[in-house]
C-alpha positions, 0 to 999 in steps of 0.5 A: 257840636261845641266850639271846643270840639270844633276847634280841636278838630280843625287844629288837628287838621291844619297842623298836618300842613307843611309850611316849612317852605313858606317864608312869607308871614300871614295870619287868618282869623276864622269867624265860625257862625251857627253851630260851634260859633266862635273865633280862632286864628291860623298864622304862618310865621318863619316857616311855622304854623300856629292855630290858636283859639283867639282873635288876631288883631293884626290879621291879613284876612278874616274868613267867615263860614260855618263849621261844616264849610270849614271842615270841608275846606280843611279836608280839601273837599271844597276849593276856597275860591268855589266856597267864596263864589257860592257864598259859603265863605266870606272874606275880608282883608287882603285878597292876595294873602287870602288866596294863599289859604289854598296853598296851606290846605294843599300842603296837607295833601303832600 
């Protein structure tokens, strides 16, 4: 899988999230390792979601994982905390805001 294919798939998955009730601003950068290696960011700002294929310098947290782990996270098949504790997901930055990733993922299921 190439980066462009991975990004397109992930963007489609994240864009189904309902963030209209999230008033707090947060921005996550995802560093994808291995196959489909690359960087993109997810930002929630004023109740709107943005997913862009760029590095985000004013980010709250950086998540590092493989594309496979990211797909499983976005599909809700693996809990972000479990992925972190098993070493499949690395996190740097504001841990409190990083934990809000689960809220973003869960909002897709509603």
